N, C-alpha and C positions, 0 to 999 in steps of 0.2 A: 278687477282692475283699481279696485279704489285703493287713493293713498299714493299714484304711481307720478311720476313727469311727465305727464300725457299732456298734449297741448293742442293736440287735433286728432281727430278719427276719420279713417279712411271713407273715402266712398264705397270701397270694393265692402263696408258693413253691412251693404243693402242686401248681399248675398247671402247671409244668415239666416234666411226666411223663418226657421222654427225656433229663432234665440228668443228666450220666455225673458231672461231676466240681464240686466245691464247694471253695474253699478261703476258710476263713472267719480264718485264722492272722494272730497279729498285732493282733486288733481288741479293741474294748472291748463285746463282743457277750455279754449277760447271760444270756439264757435261748435255747432254741428251738424254735420251734411244732410242734406233733404233725404239721400239716402235711405234716412233714418226711418224714413215716415210708408216706407214698406215693408218696414218687420211686423207684419199684419198677427202674428204669434206673440209679440211683447207685451209681458204683463206688468215688468218692476223697470222702472229707469228713476234711479237713482243720481239726483246733483247736489247732493248737500258739497254746501261749501267749497263752489266749484268759483270764485271770485271772479275768474276773469271770463266766464260766462255771462254774456249780457244778454242773451236773444233763444228764444225754440226755432226749430225749423217751423218754414209757413205752414208747413200741411201735417203739422204732426196730430194733428186731430183723425187721421187715415188708422192710426192704431187702435184698432175699435176692440180690443181687447186690451189694452190699458187698464189697468187696474190700480198700483203702485205709480204713483208721480211725486217726486221729495226735489224742491230746489228751495229748501230752504238754507239761507247763509251765502246762497251766488249771488251774480252780480246781475243775476234776471233783472230788468225793470215793471215789464209788466207780462201779463197772461196771453196768452190770443184769443183774439176773437172768439165766440163760439163755442166757450167753455160749457157752456148752456148743456151742451151735447156731448159731456164726457162722462154716459151716463151709470158705463162700469166701473170708474176710479172707486176702490178702497180707500184710499192714503190719498192727501193732498197739502203734505203738511206746512206749503205755503201756496200764498194765490195771491201774485203782486197786478194789481190793477189803478193803471196811469190817468192821468191827467185824461180827461175826454174832451171832444167839440162838442157842438149840436146832438141831440141828441141823433142815435143813429150813427157816428159818425165819430173815428177815433182822433186826435190829433196827429198820431203817426200811425201808417200801415203798420199789422202786428201779422205773425203767424196766422193763417185761417183753417176752420177746418177741427178743428178742436172737439167737433161736435158727433163723434161715432164710436165713442165709449160710452159699452153696458150698465152699471149697474151700481153704485157706490154706497158703501156703510162706513167706508172711514177719512175724514180731510181732518188731518188738524191744523194746518195754518193755512189762511187766505187770505194774501198780502197785500196790499191797495198801493201800486208805488208810481210813478210818471206818466205810462201810456197802455193804455190797452184795452181791455175789456172792461166793460161797465159790471158794477156789482150784481144783475140782475142775472148776471152767467153763473149765479147759484141754483137758479130757480128749478133748475130741474132735478141736481141732484138731491136726491128725498131720500137717498136710503144711506149720507153721512153717516158716521158714527165715531163716538172719539170725541176728539178735541181740534177745537176752529180756530184760528185765530184771523184775522180781518186789520191791516193794517195797511194804513193812508187813505183813511175813511173822511178826511178832511176834502177827498176827490170826489166825491157823490152830493152832487148838486140837486138830484131829483128825489124826492121821495118815495114816488114811485118804482124807481128802480130799487129801492131797498124794500118797500113793501116787495116786490114780484123775487127778491132774493128766496121769502118764504123761509127763513129759520124760523118760522113759528111751526111749521109742517116736519121740520126734519128732529124726530123723534129720538135719536138715538144719538144724539149729540148730549157729552156730559163736560167739555169742558170749552169752553169758548172767551177769546180775547176779543176784543176791538179798541182799537189804536190808533189813534190821529198823529202824524205827527207834530213833534214840537214847535217846529220853525215856519212851518206852513199849515197851522191848525187855523190861523187867524184869516188867512184870505177864506176861509167859508164865513157866512153869515152863522151867528149863533141859533138863529131862528132855524136855519135850516137844520143845522147841526142837531138840533132838537129835536125835531120834525122827522129827522132822517135816525137817530138813535129809536127815535117812539116805534118806528116800523123796522128796526132791526129784532125787535122782541124774540126773542127765542121760546121752544118747545119747555114745559115745564118741567123736564125731567133734568135739565141741567142740574151738575153738579160742583162747575166751578166757572165766576167769572171772573174777566179783568176787564175794567175798562180804565183808558191811559188816555192822555192829555185831550179826554171830550171836550170841545172848545164853546158848550150851552151854558146857559144861566143858570137850567136847572136840570133837574135827571126828569124822565119821562116817568109816568104814572105804574108802568110794569117792574122797575126798580125797586124792591122793597116791597112787591105783593104777594099777601100770603099764598098762596097757589104756588109760588116755587116751594112746593114743601121739600124739595130735595136738594135744594143749593146748601153747601156746607162752607166753601170759602168763595171770597168775596173778596177783589183787589182794585180800590180805587182810585187814581195816582194823576198826578199832575192836569186835573179839571181848573184850570187856574181862574174860570170866570164865573163857579159856580160858587154862589154863596150859601145854601145849604145843605144840609146832606141828605139823603132819601131815607125815607121811614125804612131801616133796615131792623127796627127790632121786632117785628114783626113774621121775618122769617125762622120760624121756630124751628130747621133744621143747622141754621147756621154755625157753624161752630171758629172758623177761623175766619178775624177782619181786620184787611191791612188799607190806612188808610193814607195817601202822602202827597203834598204837596197842593194842597187845599188854600191855594193862597186868597183867596177872597172870603170866603169860612172866617167871620168874630167869634160866633156863638155854636154851640154845639144845644139842643134844649129836647123840648117836645118833639120838636118835628125830626127826631132820629127817632127814639122809640119806637114810632109806630104805635099801632091799636089791633089787637084785636078779641075779640067777642070770647071766643073760645079758650080764651087763659090770660089771668092776671099777671102772668111774666115779659116781658121784655126783654130781649135777648136771653130767650130760654134756656138755648144750648150752647152760646157761646162759650168757646175754650182759652182763645187767644185776641186777644186787640190790639191791637198798635196805631199810634199817631202818629207820624215822621213830618218836619220839613213844613210844620202849618203857621206858617210864617207869622200872621196876622191873629191870629188863633187867643183869645181874649177869656172867655168865661166856658165852663161847663156845668152847665144848670142838672139841676135832677128830672127825670121825668114827669114827677106826678107834684103836689103838694098835701095830699089828702092821703097818702101814706096807703092804697090802695094797689098800686104796680109797684111791685118788685122788682129791680132791674137787676140782670148780671149775675142769676143764679148760680149761675157753673164757672163763672167765667173765672182761669185758673191762671191766666199770665196777662200783666198787664206792661205795653213798653210803649213809652211816649219821651221820642226824641227830636230834639232840637225846637222848640214852639217856644220862643225868649221871648211871646207875650203873654203867655198862658198863668195868670196869677189867682185866677180863684181854685174852691175847695174842688177837691177829685169826691168819685163816689165815695160815699161816706159809709158804705155795706156793704161790704165785698166779702161773702161768707165760705167760697170757696179757692180766693186767690192763692196760689201760691209763691209765684214768681212779681216782683214786679222791678220794672227798669225804667229811671227816667234819667234823660242826658242832655243836657244846654235847655233847662229850663230855669233860666235865668229869676225871674219874678213869681216865680212859683212858691210862697214866702209859708201859707199857709199849714199848718200842720198835717202830718200822712193820716191818711184813715181809719177806720178800726179794722185790722185785718188779721184777725185771730188764728187763719191756719198760714200766713204767712212765714215763709222758707227759705226765700233768697231775697234779700234787698241789696240790689244795684242802685245805685245816687253819682251822677258823673257830670261836673259842671253846674249845679246847684246850687240855689242858696243853704247856708248850713241853719237859716229858721227852720227848716224843715225838720230839724232833729230838736226843736226847742221846746217840744211836749210831750207827754209821755203820751205814748202810743204800747195799744195792746197785740206786742209780736213774741210772745211767750214762747210759740213754736223755733221762730228763725234761725236757723243751719249756716246761713252765710252772707255775709253782708262786705261790700265791696264801699268804698267810698273812694273816688277818683276828683279831683280837680276842685275840691269845694274849699271856696274862699274865707277867711275871718275863722275857719275852724282851728282851734289849739287844741281842744282835748275832747275826748269823748266824754260827755255832761253823762252823771253818776245814776239819775235817773233812767238814763238810756239803756246801764248797763245792766242795771238793776232786772230790766227787763230780757236778758241774753242770757239765761240759764241752759239752753239746747243751744247755742251759738258753737260751730265748732270750724267757722273761717271766716278768717276777718285781714281784709285786704286794705290795706290804704297807700294811696299813690296820688299824687303830684298836688298835693294839700301844702300849699306854700308857708302857709301860719301855724303849720301845727306842730307844736311844739314836746307835749308828751299826751303818749296814750292813755294814763291815766293823772288825776291831778292828787285826789284824797288818796288818803293812805292806804285804804279797805278796799278800793273801788273796783282790783281786781277779782277780789275772791266772788265775784256774781259770777264770773264767766270760769265755772267749771268745767266746762265741756271744751272747750277750746284749745285744739289741735291744730290748727294752721294756719302760723299770724306770717302776712307782708307786708312790710315799709316802705314803697320804694319813693325816690327823688322829694322827701319832704326837709328840703332843703335849713329848716330851721330846726328840726329834731336835736334837743339836749341827752334826751335820755329817755327811757322807755315811760319812767315815773319819776312824778316831780319828790316823792317821796319815798325812798324802800318799804318794798309790802310783797307779802306772797305772791309767789307767779303762778299762774292755771298749772295744775299739778300735770295734769294731760296731754298738755300741748307737746307735740311731736315733729313740728317743722316750724322752725323760727328764719326768715331773710330780711335782712337790714341789707337797702341796696340804694346807692347813692345821696345818703342822709348826711351832710356836711357840713354839719355842727354836730354830731355825736359824738359825745367824749367820751361814755363811760359807758361798761356792759352792767344790767344787774348784778351786786353783791352775791344775788342768792339765787344765779344761776346756775350755779352746780346743783342744787335740789331739784331741778328739773330732770326727774329720773326717767320719765316717758320720751325726752328730748333724743330723736334720730337723728335730724337733719340741721343740722346749723350755720348761714351761708349768709355771710358779711362780705360785701364787696364793694369799691369807691366809699369809704369811707374816713377819708386821709388825715381826720384828726381823733379820729378813738385811740385810745391809750389802753394796751392791756399791763395794768401795772403788776408788779411782784402777788406771789398769791392768787391772782386767776385762774379760777379752776371751770372747767368747763363738765358737763354732766357725765357722768362715770360710762353711764348705758350710750352715748352720743356715737352712733353709727358712721356718720359722714359731717365734716368740716371742709367748707370755704373760705378762706381768708384772701380776700383779691384787689389790690389796690389800698392797702389798708394804711401804710407807709411805718408799718413795722419795723422796730431795728432790733427787738429782740423776742425771744417766743418764752415766754415766763415755760419754765422746765415744767411744770406739775399739766400745767398745760395741756400737750401731748401725752406725756408717759403716764399718768393715770388715770386716762381715759384707757378702762379696759377691753372697752366691746369697737373701738374706733375701729371701722374697714377701709374708710377712704376719706384722703387728705388731701386738699388742693390747696397749694401757697402761691399767691401771683401778684403780679404787680404791688411789689413791697421793696422799694428800691433801696432802701438802706440796708436791709435783712443781709445779715452774714455770715449766720449758721445757726445750726437748730443747738436746742440747750442738752445739756448731759452729756459729756465726756464718757464715751464705753457704755452709757444708757442705752438697753433693748428700745425698739418700738414695739407697742402694742403686739403680741405675737397672731390679734387677730386682722391685723392691717394686710388688706387685698389689692389697695391700688394707691399708688403716692403721684400727684404730679404735680411739678414745681415750674413755675412759667414767669419767666421776664422779672426776676430778681439780680439786676447786674452784680450785686455783690456779694452774693453770694459764695461763699469759696469750696466750703464742705459741705456734703450731703451726709445725714440721720446718719451715724455709725451705725445705729443695730442695723441698718437694712441688708448688711452682710453677717449679720450674728447668728448662728447655728442655730439659738431658739427662734428664728423669724419663718417661720413652718407655714405662712398664709399668703403673704404677698403675691400678688397675681400680675400685674401692670405697676410699672414704672414710667414713666413721664417726663423727660425736662428738656425745657425751652429756653432759650432764649437766658440763658446763664452765662457768660460769658468767661464771669472771674474761675468757674471750677476749672483745676487741673488733672484733678486724677477721682477715682471713685477712692471709699471708704478699703484699708486692707482687708482681703477675705473674698469670698466668691458669693456674688449673689443668688437669692437661696433656690431650693432647689425646683419650688414651685412656679418661680415666673412664667409667666406664658407669653408677655408681652412688655418689649422693651425699645425707648423709642428715644435718641437723645438728639436734640436740633438745637442749630444757634450755640453752640457750646465751643466757641473758638479755639480758647485755651486750653482744650481737651488735650491731653498726650498721646493717652495709650489705654485700652482696655484689655489687654492683654488675660488679665488673672481674673475678671467676673466672672466667667462662665468655668461651670463643670460638665461635663457627659452623661451626669444623671438629671440635666437640667430638663423642665418641660416648655422650654421656648419655643412657641410655637411663631412668636411676628419681632423681628429683627432690622428696625431703621436708624441709623445713621446718617445726617444730614449737614452741609454747613457747616462740619466742624473742621476749622480751616489747617490746625497742630495735628490733628489726629494723624498719626506715625503705627499705629497695631494698631489690627484686629484681637477679639480673642481669638485666643492660639487653639482652644478645642472647637472648632466650630462645625470639623467635619461629624464632630459623632453630638453633635446636638442631633437625637433623636426624632426632636418633634416640631422640627423648625421648617416652617411652611412657606414663609414669607421673608426675604431676605434683601434690604434696599439698603444701597450707597450711593451719597448723593454729596456733591461738591464738599469731596476730600481729597485735595491737591497732594497731601503730603504720602496719601497711601501709594504707594510701587507694586505690593502684590498681594496677594491673600497667604493667608497661614498655610504650609505642609498638609497636606494631609486631603485638602478642597474641601467640599462640602457636603453635607450630608445628602446620601446619595437616595435613600429610601423615603424621606417625608420632604423635599424642597419643594414647592410649587411655581413656584413666582420668584424669579431673578432678577432685580433692577440695577444696573451702574450705569450715573447720570455724574458727569459733571466732574471726574478721576481724572486730570488733564496728566498729571507724571503715574498713572498704572501703567505699567507694563506688560502685566499675563494676567490673563482670565484665570479663573481658581484650576488646581488641579484636576485630573480625570474628569471633565464635562461630560465625558461620553457616559461615567456612570451615575449618571442624573438623570435615571428613569423614570422618577414621577415630576419630571419639572415640565410646565404646560407652558409659560410665559416667561419670555426672555426679551428685557430692553436692556439695550446699549446705546450710552450718548454720549458726546463730546470726551472719548478716552481714547485722543490721536496719537497720545503714546504705543495703544496696543497696536503688537506689529503681525503678530498670528495667531490663530486657534489654536487651542490645545492638542493634545492627539486625540486622533479620530473626530474629531470638528463638534459640531455640533450636537445634544440629547436629542436621542432619535424620537424621543415621543414629544418633542413639541410641538403643544398648537398653535401658539402667536409667539412670532422673531419679529424684533424691531431695531433696525443698528443705523443710527445717526452720528452722523459726522467722526466718524472715524475711519478718517480718510486713509490710515497707514494699515488697514487690518490685510491680514490676507486676500484676495481678488478673490471678485463676487464668482469664480468660473471653479473654486475650489473647496467654496462653501458645503460643497454637499448636500445642496437643499434638497436631491431627489430622493434622498434617504429618508426623509423627512415625513413617514409616511401618513403624520396625522395633520400636517401642517394647516393651517386654516386662512390665519392670516399672517401675512409679511408686507413689512411695510422699511423700506428703503430709501435714505434719506442722507445726503454726503458727496464728497467731490470722490469717490471712486474712482481707484488706480485703473482697475479693470470695470469698463462699465456695457459689456456683452453679454446678454444674455443667452447664453449657447439652449440649445432646443428640448438638452432634458433638461435642465436648470429647475424648472419649478414642476412641483409636486401638483398631481392634477386635483389634489384635496383642497387646494387653497377655494376658499370663499370669497376671499378679500385683498385686493393686492396695493400699496400703494409706492409710488417710488418719485423720489424730486429731489432737485438738487444737482443734475445728473451731468454737468452742461455739457459732458463730450459724450452723452447717450446719443448716438443717429437712429436705432433703429429696436423694435423690440421683435424679439422672438418669433417668430411664426406658428411654436408649439401654441404661443396664448391661446388659439384657438381652441385646441383642444381641453385647454382648461374647463371642463363642462361643470362643473361648482359656482366658477367664480359667480360672485354675482354685484361687486365694489371694485372700483377701477377708478384711482386717483393718480393723474402724471402733474406734477408741480413743478415748474425751474428748470426744465429739460432742456435750454435751449437752441441744444441744435435738431433734436427730434424733428424728424419731419412728416412722419405720415406712423398712422395704425398699421399692424401688419396686414399685409393685400389678400394673406386667409381670409382676414374679418375679427371680429370679436367674440365672444365666448357667447354660446349659446345663450345661456341663462344670464346672463350680464343684466340688471338691471340700473344702476346704477353707475353714471358716468362721470368725472370732474377732471376736468382739463385748465391748468392755471398757468400762466406766466411760462407758456408755450410757443411763441409767437406762430413758430413756421407753423406746428403742427395746428394750433387753433385757424392759421389760414386755411389749410388745405382741409379741414371737416367741413371748414364754411361750407368751400368750394365743392364739396361729395359729403353735403347734410343727407342724401340719400342711403347712402352705405350704415347710418348709425341712429337714422330718426326713429328703427323699432325698438331703440333701447329707455325704459318706460321714463326713467327719471335723468337729467344732464343737464348737468350745473350750468348756470347761467353764463359762467364768468367766457363762455366761448364766444 
């Protein structure tokens, strides 16, 4: 029953005495009947994400065999008093404990008797909410295993309740989450919070620990104790009153540490590293360390001054985010560090530490002075700079240390003028393969002086560099370059003689203000497979009359070039043996295609918003491999390709917004290959394609807003249709003559619009339907009694049928799981009065 639109269960569910498993997750259930409590054999009750469910049954404790109870993500605000007796529970992903009054009472009466269930090994999430059981309700659940989450700990005001919860005795717990509400935690005295957390010490077998929103001023002694030898993951977040971190360096197995939102911490020093007599290393196993949103943190001190203690010997990834006051040095010896991410640490201006194995360096919103001194980063493979103010170019000394750099990204550096300033700076980047520069508004050119380029460069992207005027003269020498992408660089000029690398495979020029493409630019690229020209508002033509496009061409996309009048003539040349995709969008000045036929290799042709294009009659041949043809918003188009019926590979045909089309070419459409046909917004189309009945492969047919179509072709619709949608074709053949009963494979039927014939004869609808939508049929007064016999129907939508009064008196189909009624006032009123006739349907739209 999971995911169905269920709002309540009947009391009769109590008759299912042998029921063992009940899943109501992701439903709209609002309450559970008291009769649920007599299901003594029930072992699993799942209520995940039941947001409208606020309470459990009062006597749920009678479910003595219950082993799995999951209310995570539900609206339940309190667990029942007596939960300590649920000793058979194996899993309880969330336990909600609310605000309680004097010991022994609750502020609100809660379900009782949850105390009769026997054996728990697993309780993932134990939440403390608004009202209900105390935390000592956990005391007898000694067999819990896996994960346990405690939320709402601000409601615990008695340390003995916390002690009696006996977390220390739950040996099979591996994951523990402890959470105080961020909005209510200040209601708890900080000393009480400290004592409570002290008493909630878990067993030493714990592997993962999360502490969130803790309200105390210091951490209890057990956090960081070396006896937690199995602890691998620790997260401490939003503990805003704590002035120092616990001694976590003594946790010998700790691999992942995440610290966030410790607003009172100003310094991290010796107290953080801890001490272990058995090891000279602190954080000996730590692999990832993250500090985030430490708003007052100013300094990070080394563990000792005598050099006898080694810190972070295994650390591989260090991430520091949004620590605006941090200005002291980072740890200087990080021998295993591979990844370093620094984000929005504006005052951190000292040099970066010596990191001999560093491979990934990511700096975002930081001070450019971090790059002001020599670094030992000879293994660096990836370097990203985002929003580094005052950075005008990469320092020469830094480039010297990057012989292994493969990936370089520079983004949002508003003062960045050149990638390199001196003549031979780029010679150091001997391994560079991927270069991206985005949104650097002051970038004029890649280099202040012309110089040799990185010969291994494979990918170059320049995006939103509004001052960029020229490309390097030596660009053609990049024989390894495979993709060149230049977008939104309006001042870029491609001077005559500009040549791109001959081995280039992909080229994108978008929003570059080009009025002319230099002739050698395209024609000399012997390996070019993909070309995209877009947003070039003044471009009027392609170079070279009669010149061939590269024979390697596979994809050509032209987008938003309003003055482009002519396509490359070479696309219809007999030597063009590779073109597979041709897309043309928003080119209103194009009136025709070049003379000749498109290549036989073409598989996808899309033409959209070319309002002056008049004819496509001769572009195709019967030898083409075309699989998809989409034509849209070509308002002057009159003629479609003549040989449509001979395109033996055509799988998808869409004609949309072409009012000039009156009819399809003679011969109809390809009968063996076409699977999907959409004809939309063709107001003057009078006839559907001939021989529709022969389209034995057609599975999906959509007709919309074609008011001039008055009849169906002889024989009616193709008999193997799976989906049929007809919308706003008000003059088409009456419904009763569609022959829908012959469509033995039809699963989806959608009818929308003011048809003249609005009667559903008993024999009209095929029994294979699983989805039926009817809409905007103002004269429809009744549905067929045969609707009940649609044994496969699962979804029924009825919209804007103002005269429809009721559903068939014989009832709705037995498998119906979704019902939506919208804009049908009479029918809606009837359904509300006779709700019992449809309340068995799992999901009913709330438009009723």
